[in-house]
N, CA, C and O of each residue as an XYZ file, in Angstrom:
912
protein
N       0.824     -1.068     -0.036
C       0.035      0.029     -0.100
C       0.960      1.104     -0.058
O       1.969      1.124      0.647
N       0.565      2.048     -0.877
C       1.432      3.344     -1.093
C       1.072      4.181      0.047
O       0.105      3.940      0.769
N       1.890      5.198      0.202
C       1.669      6.217      1.323
C       0.311      7.043      1.231
O      -0.279      7.435      2.237
N      -0.113      7.262     -0.014
C      -1.275      7.871     -0.214
C      -2.582      7.251      0.248
O      -3.476      7.927      0.757
N      -2.660      5.934      0.052
C      -3.615      5.091      0.482
C      -3.829      4.971      1.985
O      -4.939      4.888      2.511
N      -2.599      4.970      2.663
C      -2.519      4.843      4.063
C      -2.934      6.101      4.768
O      -3.435      6.112      5.892
N      -2.675      7.237      3.977
C      -3.190      8.483      4.783
C      -4.657      8.552      4.604
O      -5.329      9.011      5.528
N      -5.273      8.117      3.432
C      -6.731      8.132      3.334
C      -7.302      7.200      4.405
O      -8.266      7.624      5.042
N      -6.884      6.140      4.644
C      -7.348      5.207      5.560
C      -7.373      5.759      7.058
O      -8.355      5.684      7.797
N      -6.205      6.297      7.375
C      -6.091      6.869      8.742
C      -7.072      8.055      8.790
O      -7.599      8.282      9.879
N      -7.384      8.848      7.728
C      -8.205     10.063      7.842
C      -9.642      9.402      8.188
O     -10.321      9.917      9.076
N     -10.076      8.337      7.536
C     -11.365      7.810      7.619
C     -11.557      7.217      9.219
O     -12.557      7.423      9.907
N     -10.561      6.567      9.568
C     -10.661      6.104     10.991
C     -10.708      7.407     11.985
O     -11.378      7.452     13.017
N      -9.951      8.363     11.532
C     -10.025      9.500     12.676
C     -11.337     10.153     12.586
O     -11.864     10.681     13.565
N     -11.878     10.120     11.394
C     -13.250     10.854     11.345
C     -14.431      9.957     12.012
O     -15.352     10.487     12.633
N     -14.322      8.526     11.826
C     -15.189      7.746     12.640
C     -15.187      7.931     14.059
O     -16.229      8.044     14.705
N     -14.010      7.966     14.573
C     -13.827      8.167     16.048
C     -14.452      9.415     16.599
O     -14.956      9.465     17.721
N     -14.388     10.592     15.611
C     -15.006     11.825     16.136
C     -16.518     11.608     16.215
O     -17.165     12.024     17.176
N     -17.051     10.975     15.231
C     -18.536     10.885     15.087
C     -19.055     10.059     16.265
O     -20.137     10.372     16.762
N     -18.282      8.915     16.796
C     -18.585      8.038     17.767
C     -18.600      8.800     19.097
O     -19.501      8.634     19.919
N     -17.545      9.667     19.287
C     -17.379     10.540     20.557
C     -18.589     11.379     20.687
O     -19.262     11.422     21.717
N     -18.847     12.057     19.591
C     -19.991     13.132     19.599
C     -21.351     12.384     20.079
O     -22.120     12.878     20.904
N     -21.516     11.303     19.541
C     -22.822     10.474     19.769
C     -22.908     10.097     21.290
O     -23.950     10.116     21.945
N     -21.656      9.750     21.763
C     -21.548      9.229     23.174
C     -21.816     10.346     24.202
O     -22.385     10.175     25.280
N     -21.355     11.457     23.752
C     -21.532     12.698     24.715
C     -22.930     13.205     24.866
O     -23.220     13.876     25.856
N     -23.887     12.903     23.869
C     -25.167     13.355     23.874
C     -26.277     12.355     24.341
O     -27.464     12.683     24.314
N     -25.885     11.209     24.740
C     -26.797     10.190     25.206
C     -27.161     10.203     26.598
O     -26.318     10.224     27.495
N     -28.351     10.193     26.784
C     -28.942     10.324     28.187
C     -28.637      9.153     29.191
O     -28.564      8.009     28.743
N     -28.463      9.383     30.476
C     -28.157      8.209     31.256
C     -29.345      7.393     31.477
O     -30.492      7.823     31.601
N     -28.930      6.060     31.520
C     -30.135      5.035     31.686
C     -30.456      4.793     33.113
O     -29.865      5.356     34.034
N     -31.465      3.887     33.269
C     -31.988      3.664     34.672
C     -30.946      2.956     35.461
O     -30.992      2.966     36.691
N     -29.969      2.317     34.778
C     -28.933      1.666     35.477
C     -27.798      2.569     35.802
O     -26.756      2.085     36.243
N     -27.916      3.737     35.630
C     -26.809      4.820     35.820
C     -26.526      4.859     37.415
O     -27.372      4.663     38.287
N     -25.331      5.116     37.586
C     -24.937      5.177     38.912
C     -25.176      6.345     39.629
O     -24.806      6.484     40.795
N     -25.873      7.331     38.889
C     -26.337      8.654     39.527
C     -27.212      8.324     40.604
O     -28.035      7.420     40.465
N     -27.107      9.007     41.723
C     -27.907      8.938     42.864
C     -29.354      9.278     42.640
O     -29.509     10.261     41.916
N     -30.518      8.673     43.110
C     -31.863      8.986     42.974
C     -32.299      9.655     44.424
O     -32.110      9.185     45.546
N     -32.891     10.798     44.083
C     -33.447     11.481     45.293
C     -34.804     10.953     45.720
O     -35.762     11.017     44.951
N     -34.900     10.423     46.955
C     -36.375      9.837     47.289
C     -37.178     10.852     47.921
O     -36.673     11.593     48.765
N     -38.475     10.956     47.560
C     -39.311     11.926     48.208
C     -40.338     11.376     49.256
O     -41.275     12.027     49.718
N     -39.991      9.965     49.588
C     -40.742      9.423     50.596
C     -40.158      9.674     51.949
O     -38.959      9.924     52.069
N     -41.005      9.613     53.013
C     -40.615     10.098     54.328
C     -39.585      8.962     54.808
O     -39.699      7.764     54.546
N     -38.579      9.545     55.543
C     -37.645      8.800     55.955
C     -38.113      7.777     57.116
O     -37.594      6.661     57.145
N     -38.958      8.093     57.946
C     -39.467      7.315     59.201
C     -40.868      7.146     59.168
O     -41.575      7.872     58.469
N     -41.323      6.233     59.880
C     -42.698      5.878     60.172
C     -43.355      7.170     60.926
O     -44.414      7.640     60.511
N     -42.734      7.671     61.955
C     -43.231      8.709     62.601
C     -43.672      9.881     61.802
O     -44.633     10.561     62.160
N     -42.876     10.171     60.552
C     -43.086     11.288     59.679
C     -44.631     11.011     58.933
O     -45.420     11.910     58.642
N     -44.831      9.672     58.725
C     -46.125      9.476     58.191
C     -47.281      9.700     59.121
O     -48.315     10.161     58.637
N     -47.229      9.448     60.293
C     -48.252      9.473     61.308
C     -48.291     10.912     62.031
O     -47.343     11.271     62.728
N     -49.341     11.659     61.850
C     -49.434     13.037     62.435
C     -49.457     12.811     63.924
O     -50.019     11.828     64.405
N     -48.803     13.784     64.703
C     -48.889     13.699     66.056
C     -50.083     14.141     66.667
O     -50.423     15.299     66.423
N     -50.790     13.450     67.415
C     -52.099     13.836     68.003
C     -52.034     14.102     69.418
O     -51.649     13.229     70.195
N     -52.402     15.310     69.826
C     -52.452     15.652     71.097
C     -53.758     15.230     71.871
O     -54.815     15.772     71.549
N     -53.738     14.305     72.858
C     -55.042     13.872     73.379
C     -55.849     15.061     74.062
O     -55.243     15.930     74.689
N     -57.063     15.075     73.941
C     -57.839     15.995     74.313
C     -58.111     15.693     75.900
O     -58.419     14.572     76.304
N     -57.961     16.809     76.724
C     -58.039     16.530     78.011
C     -59.668     16.707     78.471
O     -60.340     17.702     78.203
N     -60.116     15.605     79.171
C     -61.481     15.631     79.666
C     -61.466     16.347     80.925
O     -60.645     16.100     81.807
N     -62.498     17.361     81.031
C     -62.629     18.005     82.293
C     -63.079     17.315     83.339
O     -64.151     16.732     83.175
N     -62.480     17.213     84.505
C     -62.942     16.783     85.705
C     -64.399     17.204     86.181
O     -64.733     18.373     85.990
N     -65.244     16.366     86.758
C     -66.518     16.779     87.268
C     -66.182     17.739     88.377
O     -65.338     17.458     89.227
N     -66.848     18.875     88.364
C     -66.611     20.034     89.317
C     -67.544     19.701     90.329
O     -68.704     19.366     90.091
N     -66.961     19.808     91.647
C     -67.997     19.723     92.871
C     -68.237     21.143     93.339
O     -68.599     21.344     94.498
N     -68.061     22.084     92.529
C     -68.342     23.512     92.908
C     -69.865     23.625     92.673
O     -70.418     23.008     91.762
N     -70.516     24.430     93.524
C     -71.964     24.731     93.542
C     -72.232     25.323     92.275
O     -71.346     25.885     91.631
N     -73.586     25.211     91.826
C     -74.113     25.895     90.681
C     -74.125     27.369     90.761
O     -74.423     27.947     91.806
N     -73.808     27.986     89.676
C     -73.745     29.492     89.788
C     -75.214     30.110     89.451
O     -75.855     29.636     88.514
N     -75.650     31.011     90.113
C     -76.886     31.583     89.938
C     -76.675     33.150     89.937
O     -75.618     33.633     90.341
N     -77.651     33.877     89.499
C     -77.613     35.428     89.451
C     -77.221     35.832     90.781
O     -76.342     36.684     90.912
N     -77.792     35.300     91.795
C     -77.732     35.859     93.228
C     -76.528     35.219     93.856
O     -76.374     35.487     95.047
N     -75.672     34.454     93.315
C     -74.751     33.811     93.987
C     -74.628     32.467     93.799
O     -75.403     31.959     92.988
N     -73.772     31.710     94.403
C     -73.519     30.226     94.298
C     -74.383     29.486     95.265
O     -74.502     29.923     96.410
N     -74.955     28.466     94.911
C     -75.810     27.736     95.799
C     -75.573     26.228     95.652
O     -75.174     25.857     94.548
N     -75.774     25.250     96.663
C     -75.560     23.819     96.537
C     -76.936     23.362     96.136
O     -77.857     23.760     96.850
N     -77.218     22.616     95.145
C     -78.518     22.121     94.820
C     -78.532     20.755     95.302
O     -77.688     19.973     94.866
N     -79.431     20.360     96.189
C     -79.604     19.062     96.783
C     -81.045     18.520     96.293
O     -81.989     19.291     96.123
N     -81.134     17.137     96.082
C     -82.491     16.623     95.792
C     -83.345     16.805     97.150
O     -82.858     16.751     98.280
N     -84.660     17.022     96.854
C     -85.551     17.287     98.020
C     -86.722     16.064     97.829
O     -87.403     15.943     96.811
N     -86.799     15.315     98.846
C     -87.978     14.301     98.796
C     -89.129     14.919     99.319
O     -89.143     15.403    100.450
N     -90.223     14.931     98.457
C     -91.444     15.562     98.675
C     -92.549     14.406     98.851
O     -92.748     13.599     97.944
N     -93.168     14.372     99.912
C     -94.013     13.231     99.918
C     -95.283     13.498     98.990
O     -95.752     14.636     99.002
N     -95.829     12.588     98.243
C     -96.922     12.762     97.426
C     -98.219     12.981     98.130
O     -98.291     12.612     99.302
N     -99.264     13.542     97.555
C    -100.367     13.880     98.093
C    -101.141     12.607     98.674
O    -101.774     12.644     99.729
N    -101.019     11.504     97.881
C    -101.543     10.237     98.373
C    -100.992      9.644     99.635
O    -101.695      9.109    100.493
N     -99.623      9.781     99.697
C     -99.027      9.377    100.772
C     -99.390     10.145    102.202
O     -99.495      9.570    103.286
N     -99.548     11.473    101.986
C     -99.993     12.356    102.896
C    -101.293     12.103    103.594
O    -101.447     12.079    104.815
N    -102.269     11.907    102.620
C    -103.711     11.554    103.067
C    -103.674     10.222    103.645
O    -104.335     10.060    104.671
N    -102.912      9.073    103.095
C    -103.053      7.806    103.799
C    -102.349      7.983    105.086
O    -102.912      7.367    105.991
N    -101.434      8.547    105.402
C    -100.922      8.720    106.790
C    -102.011      9.465    107.746
O    -102.219      9.074    108.894
N    -102.676     10.560    107.170
C    -103.581     11.197    107.910
C    -104.949     10.114    108.255
O    -105.578     10.171    109.311
N    -105.214      9.243    107.255
C    -106.306      8.423    107.699
C    -105.749      7.431    108.631
O    -106.424      7.147    109.621
N    -104.701      6.912    108.464
C    -104.151      5.857    109.534
C    -104.071      6.481    110.957
O    -104.428      5.849    111.951
N    -103.579      7.767    111.009
C    -103.609      8.423    112.311
C    -105.008      8.528    112.917
O    -105.132      8.398    114.135
N    -106.118      8.766    112.100
C    -107.352      8.819    112.616
C    -107.855      7.390    113.172
O    -108.694      7.256    114.062
N    -107.199      6.353    112.496
C    -107.733      5.102    112.990
C    -106.982      4.699    114.294
O    -107.572      4.078    115.178
N    -105.776      5.031    114.394
C    -104.990      4.965    115.667
C    -105.621      5.686    116.861
O    -105.687      5.111    117.948
N    -106.073      6.895    116.696
C    -106.803      7.578    117.619
C    -108.066      7.107    118.094
O    -108.476      7.182    119.252
N    -108.725      6.549    116.975
C    -110.093      5.928    117.350
C    -109.993      4.725    118.159
O    -110.985      4.288    118.744
N    -108.809      4.143    118.232
C    -108.707      2.828    119.022
C    -108.790      3.300    120.550
O    -109.041      2.470    121.423
N    -108.600      4.495    120.822
C    -108.723      4.943    122.342
C    -109.875      5.951    122.347
O    -109.906      6.820    123.218
N    -110.792      5.871    121.437
C    -111.905      6.896    121.547
C    -111.802      8.408    121.251
O    -112.617      9.256    121.613
N    -110.575      8.632    120.473
C    -110.455     10.021    120.302
C    -110.523     10.354    118.804
O    -110.485      9.527    117.892
N    -110.629     11.678    118.685
C    -110.613     12.481    117.330
C    -109.449     13.373    117.245
O    -109.210     13.995    118.280
N    -108.716     13.562    116.303
C    -107.706     14.714    116.198
C    -108.384     16.057    116.505
O    -109.491     16.349    116.051
N    -107.680     16.832    117.276
C    -108.124     18.260    117.561
C    -109.119     18.366    118.573
O    -109.512     19.501    118.841
N    -109.665     17.267    119.267
C    -110.557     17.140    120.210
C    -109.917     16.386    121.488
O    -109.419     15.266    121.373
N    -109.965     17.060    122.672
C    -109.213     16.670    123.784
C    -110.066     15.473    124.502
O    -109.462     14.653    125.194
N    -111.249     15.403    124.353
C    -112.147     14.617    125.005
C    -112.132     13.225    124.345
O    -111.843     13.077    123.157
N    -112.461     12.198    125.183
C    -112.405     10.805    124.669
C    -113.669     10.092    124.970
O    -114.364     10.502    125.899
N    -114.055      9.000    124.230
C    -115.348      8.242    124.568
C    -114.871      7.457    125.757
O    -113.691      7.338    126.085
N    -115.970      6.902    126.405
C    -115.941      6.009    127.539
C    -115.336      6.741    128.818
O    -115.921      6.651    129.897
N    -114.136      7.477    128.681
C    -113.630      8.022    129.927
C    -114.018      9.474    130.015
O    -113.760     10.058    131.068
N    -114.548     10.060    129.136
C    -115.006     11.572    129.127
C    -116.520     11.648    129.339
O    -117.261     10.755    128.929
N    -117.019     12.855    130.062
C    -118.337     13.079    130.265
C    -118.707     14.388    129.871
O    -117.874     15.295    129.897
N    -119.807     14.564    129.530
C    -120.292     15.973    128.833
C    -120.048     17.132    129.612
O    -119.770     18.225    129.119
N    -120.170     16.853    131.085
C    -119.945     17.989    131.792
C    -118.461     18.606    131.695
O    -118.217     19.789    131.932
N    -117.663     17.808    131.380
C    -116.193     18.163    131.116
C    -116.110     19.056    129.919
O    -115.360     20.032    129.935
N    -116.893     18.746    128.821
C    -117.030     19.462    127.697
C    -117.570     20.856    127.938
O    -117.070     21.833    127.382
N    -118.540     20.937    128.729
C    -119.163     22.273    129.023
C    -118.174     23.028    129.847
O    -117.980     24.223    129.622
N    -117.564     22.413    130.752
C    -116.572     23.142    131.374
C    -115.523     23.868    130.546
O    -115.202     25.031    130.789
N    -115.019     23.172    129.597
C    -113.949     23.529    128.699
C    -114.418     24.493    127.551
O    -113.824     25.505    127.178
N    -115.496     24.033    127.103
C    -116.025     24.756    125.872
C    -117.250     25.760    126.014
O    -117.585     26.567    125.147
N    -117.852     25.582    127.226
C    -119.085     26.494    127.524
C    -120.263     25.670    126.963
O    -120.146     24.493    126.622
N    -121.390     26.369    126.894
C    -122.609     25.739    126.468
C    -122.575     25.541    124.943
O    -121.939     26.266    124.177
N    -123.298     24.521    124.593
C    -123.270     24.110    123.167
C    -124.269     25.123    122.382
O    -125.159     25.773    122.930
N    -123.960     25.137    121.006
C    -124.704     26.051    120.105
C    -126.276     25.591    120.078
O    -127.221     26.369    119.950
N    -126.358     24.299    120.209
C    -127.629     23.720    120.275
C    -127.621     22.146    120.593
O    -126.641     21.471    120.280
N    -128.626     21.637    121.159
C    -128.603     20.100    121.516
C    -129.708     19.479    120.839
O    -130.788     20.063    120.749
N    -129.489     18.182    120.292
C    -130.616     17.455    119.563
C    -130.611     16.146    120.276
O    -129.583     15.564    120.623
N    -131.835     15.719    120.474
C    -132.159     14.336    120.834
C    -132.257     13.404    119.719
O    -133.080     13.579    118.821
N    -131.341     12.288    119.746
C    -131.402     11.459    118.609
C    -131.486      9.927    119.291
O    -130.494      9.370    119.760
N    -132.806      9.345    119.272
C    -132.911      8.097    120.036
C    -132.753      8.278    121.404
O    -133.432      9.065    122.065
N    -131.802      7.511    121.879
C    -131.674      7.555    123.512
C    -130.386      8.549    123.819
O    -129.919      8.680    124.951
N    -129.934      9.159    122.771
C    -128.746      9.907    123.087
C    -128.912     11.561    122.868
O    -129.786     11.984    122.112
N    -128.256     12.217    123.390
C    -128.301     13.672    123.194
C    -127.012     14.134    122.461
O    -125.928     13.714    122.867
N    -127.079     14.999    121.373
C    -125.843     15.460    120.628
C    -125.783     17.022    120.708
O    -126.664     17.779    120.302
N    -124.700     17.351    121.248
C    -124.331     18.803    121.485
C    -123.303     19.311    120.320
O    -122.239     18.731    120.104
N    -123.755     20.491    119.576
C    -123.071     20.939    118.562
C    -122.248     22.166    118.898
O    -122.800     23.119    119.450
N    -120.979     22.195    118.602
C    -120.034     23.206    118.727
C    -119.453     23.606    117.381
O    -118.442     23.079    116.916
N    -120.151     24.575    116.775
C    -119.846     25.023    115.340
C    -118.309     25.457    115.377
O    -117.557     24.926    114.559
N    -117.835     26.329    116.220
C    -116.567     26.975    116.325
C    -115.526     25.837    116.396
O    -114.425     25.971    115.863
N    -115.872     24.750    117.040
C    -114.882     23.691    117.216
C    -115.008     22.582    116.138
O    -114.268     21.598    116.164
N    -115.971     22.761    115.179
C    -116.194     21.753    114.114
C    -116.488     20.446    114.806
O    -116.052     19.395    114.337
N    -117.211     20.477    115.902
C    -117.473     19.179    116.525
C    -118.756     19.056    116.965
O    -119.459     20.045    117.171
N    -119.184     17.771    117.153
C    -120.571     17.388    117.773
C    -120.239     16.393    118.775
O    -119.545     15.447    118.401
N    -120.653     16.450    120.105
C    -120.389     15.471    120.946
C    -121.771     14.854    121.500
O    -122.706     15.484    121.993
N    -121.670     13.525    121.305
C    -122.925     12.702    121.658
C    -122.709     12.052    123.066
O    -121.583     11.665    123.377
N    -123.675     11.937    123.845
C    -123.540     11.337    125.218
C    -124.843     10.796    125.584
O    -125.887     11.204    125.074
N    -124.783      9.829    126.512
C    -126.076      9.063    126.861
C    -126.628      9.716    128.121
O    -126.086     10.679    128.663
N    -127.771      9.112    128.563
C    -128.339      9.826    129.732
C    -127.482      9.715    131.014
O    -127.786     10.349    132.024
N    -126.511      8.979    130.964
C    -125.540      9.098    132.182
C    -124.472      9.953    131.993
O    -123.463      9.870    132.693
N    -124.635     10.985    130.878
C    -123.608     12.096    130.593
C    -122.407     11.557    130.070
O    -121.539     12.374    129.764
N    -122.154     10.225    129.887
C    -121.033      9.543    129.380
C    -120.923      9.862    127.843
O    -121.893      9.675    127.109
N    -119.770     10.331    127.384
C    -119.560     10.487    125.880
C    -119.351      9.116    125.219
O    -118.490      8.268    125.454
N    -120.455      9.117    124.249
C    -120.338      7.870    123.485
C    -120.117      8.052    122.020
O    -120.012      7.070    121.286
N    -120.046      9.228    121.586
C    -119.889      9.568    120.076
C    -119.247     11.075    119.937
O    -119.782     12.125    120.291
N    -118.136     10.924    119.410
C    -117.402     12.290    118.971
C    -117.313     12.378    117.512
O    -116.740     11.519    116.841
N    -117.934     13.516    116.972
C    -117.942     13.634    115.537
C    -117.020     15.046    115.279
O    -116.960     16.013    116.038
N    -116.377     14.880    114.078
C    -115.722     16.131    113.564
C    -115.943     16.387    112.059
O    -115.838     15.550    111.161
N    -116.264     17.680    111.942
C    -116.432     18.068    110.398
C    -115.523     19.046    110.135
O    -115.838     20.010    109.437
N    -114.215     18.899    110.698
C    -113.157     19.695    110.278
C    -112.872     19.812    108.894
O    -112.695     18.764    108.271
N    -112.794     20.928    108.283
C    -112.547     21.119    106.733
C    -111.376     20.315    106.150
O    -111.292     19.978    104.969
N    -110.486     20.048    107.111
C    -109.409     19.116    106.586
C    -109.754     17.840    106.096
O    -109.188     17.272    105.163
N    -110.777     17.373    106.806
C    -111.290     15.934    106.447
C    -112.094     15.896    105.220
O    -112.290     14.853    104.596
N    -112.565     17.059    104.874
C    -113.613     17.140    103.710
C    -113.111     17.126    102.207
O    -113.772     17.438    101.216
N    -111.890     16.727    102.253
C    -111.196     16.609    100.828
C    -110.935     15.092    100.688
O    -110.397     14.679     99.660
N    -111.267     14.307    101.605
C    -110.835     12.853    101.554
C    -111.999     12.029    100.843
O    -113.172     12.148    101.196
N    -111.623     11.258     99.905
C    -112.456     10.436     99.108
C    -112.520      9.028     99.648
O    -111.705      8.605    100.467
N    -113.560      8.291     99.138
C    -113.727      6.934     99.509
C    -112.454      6.070     98.961
O    -112.080      5.102     99.623
N    -111.867      6.385     97.888
C    -110.760      5.623     97.213
C    -109.634      5.699     98.082
O    -108.871      4.745     98.234
N    -109.477      6.981     98.756
C    -108.280      7.141     99.584
C    -108.367      6.327    100.903
O    -107.395      5.778    101.422
N    -109.623      6.307    101.386
C    -109.978      5.568    102.603
C    -109.692      4.122    102.444
O    -109.118      3.457    103.307
N    -110.176      3.590    101.138
C    -109.961      2.126    100.927
C    -108.516      1.831    100.779
O    -108.088      0.775    101.244
N    -107.701      2.682    100.161
C    -106.299      2.486    100.093
C    -105.675      2.420    101.356
O    -104.826      1.540    101.503
N    -105.960      3.275    102.421
C    -105.418      3.311    103.651
C    -105.832      2.272    104.461
O    -104.919      1.719    105.074
N    -107.093      1.795    104.661
C    -107.621      0.910    105.562
C    -108.261     -0.322    105.090
O    -108.662     -1.208    105.844
N    -108.356     -0.346    103.546
C    -108.900     -1.446    103.126
C    -110.487     -1.459    103.203
O    -111.047     -0.390    103.445
N    -111.242     -2.604    103.010
C    -112.667     -2.490    102.970
C    -113.242     -2.386    104.353
O    -112.721     -3.003    105.283
N    -114.297     -1.626    104.519
C    -114.909     -1.427    105.755
C    -115.657     -2.816    106.226
O    -115.931     -3.716    105.432
N    -115.930     -2.856    107.561
C    -116.567     -4.018    108.084
C    -118.056     -3.989    107.863
O    -118.721     -5.024    107.839
N    -118.611     -2.691    107.688
C    -120.014     -2.674    107.486
C    -120.330     -1.215    106.735
O    -119.600     -0.243    106.926
N    -121.378     -1.174    105.950
C    -121.802      0.159    105.500
C    -123.241      0.367    105.604
O    -123.948     -0.639    105.541
N    -123.812      1.551    105.759
C    -125.160      1.904    106.042
C    -125.440      2.997    105.141
O    -124.537      3.752    104.781
N    -126.683      3.135    104.739
C    -127.196      4.218    104.004
C    -128.343      4.952    104.803
O    -129.355      4.392    105.225
N    -127.999      6.453    104.966
C    -128.939      7.230    105.727
C    -129.307      8.290    104.753
O    -128.477      9.192    104.641
N    -130.401      8.369    104.012
C    -130.718      9.368    103.034
C    -129.673      9.547    101.879
O    -129.428      8.578    101.160
N    -129.138     10.577    101.705
C    -127.983     10.742    100.843
C    -126.673     10.389    101.155
O    -125.775     10.340    100.315
N    -126.516     10.107    102.513
C    -125.398      9.763    103.081
C    -125.048      8.119    103.092
O    -125.939      7.299    103.317
N    -123.879      7.784    102.868
C    -123.402      6.425    103.068
C    -122.395      6.430    104.300
O    -121.617      7.377    104.411
N    -122.391      5.519    105.115
C    -121.586      5.428    106.184
C    -120.819      4.304    106.202
O    -121.333      3.189    106.286
N    -119.390      4.516    106.115
C    -118.549      3.415    105.979
C    -117.871      3.086    107.441
O    -117.264      3.952    108.071
N    -118.030      1.838    107.874
C    -117.815      1.570    109.303
C    -116.541      0.755    109.388
O    -116.437     -0.233    108.662
N    -115.511      1.108    110.260
C    -114.268      0.351    110.427
C    -114.275      0.118    111.961
O    -114.686      0.950    112.770
N    -113.723     -1.234    112.305
C    -113.652     -1.594    113.550
C    -112.135     -1.239    114.025
O    -111.154     -1.874    113.639
N    -112.083     -0.045    114.989
C    -110.849      0.199    115.551
C    -110.347     -0.419    116.477
O    -109.125     -0.554    116.546
N    -111.343     -1.024    117.561
C    -111.060     -1.883    118.599
C    -112.261     -2.753    118.998
O    -113.264     -2.800    118.285
N    -112.166     -3.344    119.985
C    -113.495     -4.035    120.485
C    -114.440     -3.150    121.115
O    -115.529     -3.547    121.529
N    -114.032     -1.919    121.197
C    -115.081     -0.871    121.796
C    -115.574      0.230    120.888
O    -116.690      0.748    120.936
N    -114.548      0.529    120.017
C    -114.788      1.737    119.155
C    -114.837      1.514    117.819
O    -114.125      0.599    117.405
N    -115.587      2.199    116.929
C    -115.662      2.225    115.687
C    -115.357      3.591    115.010
O    -115.777      4.628    115.522
N    -114.644      3.597    113.890
C    -114.335      4.690    113.189
C    -115.228      4.781    112.041
O    -115.112      3.933    111.157
N    -116.154      5.752    111.935
C    -117.085      5.846    110.800
C    -116.705      7.238    109.875
O    -116.383      8.336    110.330
N    -116.828      6.888    108.577
C    -116.722      7.963    107.458
C    -118.012      8.281    106.978
O    -118.630      7.352    106.459
N    -118.526      9.332    107.035
C    -119.904      9.710    106.276
C    -119.580     10.473    105.217
O    -118.933     11.519    105.288
N    -120.093      9.887    104.043
C    -119.851     10.399    102.740
C    -121.149     10.618    102.098
O    -121.866      9.631    101.930
N    -121.627     11.979    101.644
C    -122.837     12.257    100.882
C    -122.662     11.783     99.427
O    -121.579     11.957     98.869
N    -123.630     11.225     98.832
C    -123.549     10.891     97.457
C    -123.291     12.130     96.587
O    -122.623     12.092     95.554
N    -123.841     13.173     97.059
C    -123.792     14.357     96.315
C    -122.348     14.886     96.008
O    -122.038     15.389     94.928
N    -121.462     14.714     97.113
C    -120.131     15.180     96.873
C    -119.076     14.183     96.647
O    -118.089     14.454     95.963
N    -119.266     12.957     97.241
C    -118.507     11.962     96.974
C    -117.209     12.029     98.001
O    -116.330     11.175     97.889
N    -117.116     13.027     98.965
C    -116.056     13.140     99.708
C    -116.656     13.271    101.239
O    -117.854     13.465    101.442
N    -115.706     13.144    102.260
C    -116.022     12.763    103.679
C    -116.749     14.364    104.114
O    -116.293     15.476    103.849
N    -117.947     14.036    104.819
C    -118.608     15.234    105.384
C    -118.194     15.479    106.822
O    -117.863     16.568    107.290
N    -118.256     14.349    107.442
C    -117.644     14.251    108.834
C    -117.209     12.690    109.149
O    -117.422     11.742    108.393
N    -116.607     12.637    110.325
C    -116.094     11.414    110.826
C    -116.758     11.102    112.206
O    -117.270     12.043    112.812
N    -116.784      9.902    112.719
C    -117.460      9.613    113.959
C    -116.488      8.546    114.573
O    -115.954      7.652    113.916
N    -116.332      8.749    115.879
C    -115.650      7.586    116.740
C    -116.628      7.359    117.760
O    -116.894      8.183    118.634
N    -117.249      6.049    117.620
C    -118.490      5.641    118.290
C    -118.198      4.562    119.221
O    -117.628      3.530    118.869
N    -118.629      4.824    120.536
C    -118.541      3.850    121.521
C    -119.500      2.766    121.507
O    -120.621      3.037    121.937
N    -119.287      1.647    121.117
C    -120.297      0.486    121.035
C    -120.731     -0.068    122.256
O    -121.844     -0.579    122.378
N    -119.826      0.015    123.253
C    -119.997     -0.673    124.630
C    -121.031      0.130    125.476
O    -121.906     -0.434    126.133
N    -120.874      1.513    125.417
C    -121.780      2.453    126.407
C    -122.647      3.163    125.651
O    -123.127      4.163    126.184
N    -123.018      2.864    124.379
C    -124.044      3.409    123.544
C    -125.420      2.837    123.768
O    -126.165      2.600    122.817
N    -125.743      2.626    124.953
C    -126.919      2.161    125.558
C    -127.622      3.098    126.471
O    -127.052      4.042    127.018
N    -129.020      2.773    126.635
C    -129.771      3.842    127.494
C    -129.574      3.321    129.108
O    -130.345      2.533    129.656
N    -128.464      3.887    129.701
C    -128.265      3.567    131.059
C    -127.803      4.811    131.793
O    -127.678      5.871    131.180
N    -127.565      4.718    132.994
C    -127.037      5.846    133.836
C    -125.555      5.570    134.317
O    -125.152      5.880    135.439
N    -124.815      4.976    133.378
C    -123.328      4.688    133.646
C    -122.601      5.893    134.175
O    -122.810      6.985    133.647
N    -121.854      5.787    135.071
C    -121.040      6.890    135.594
C    -119.792      6.537    136.148
O    -119.051      7.406    136.608
């Protein structure tokens, strides 16, 4: 090969090298490149979980309630029902009747005499004869006192307004069924045995359906005698 041909070959080889170098310099790095990859993921688990501050639960305050007039302590108040109050009232009547008495009247059947009533209360408004007995009415005392011919008290009646709100149902709830009932005109008389000697009677007019008056009646001395 002459020198001219050698020169041409060398020139071509040199040109190819230049083209190859140029192509290599413009080629983008591949996925296998050793260049570091910047990660956008959180580095720790704690960074993924937001920090939650627990909500504090206020403790129940023992402080009294606040009112416009100041602080007061509110306490539950037990108030007896009307039914309970009336039941207690009726049972107290029954207990007094056992010893011949009525609430609000100091005299008693069997042991009391009408002369004692007159000494304490004075003369009656009026007296009425009913069978073998005499009944003295004292309007201001809401009372009628019955006595036999021996002057012994055998019947104490009270028409106190406090009694005149009581109904038959309330009596039945407190004392149960009466031992006997009687009808006198518009009145129905409900009779309870308080003791071997005394009866407790509730007189209820049909027109009102409520107690008109009560009676504590001495069954032993309610006879026509001169007992003293």
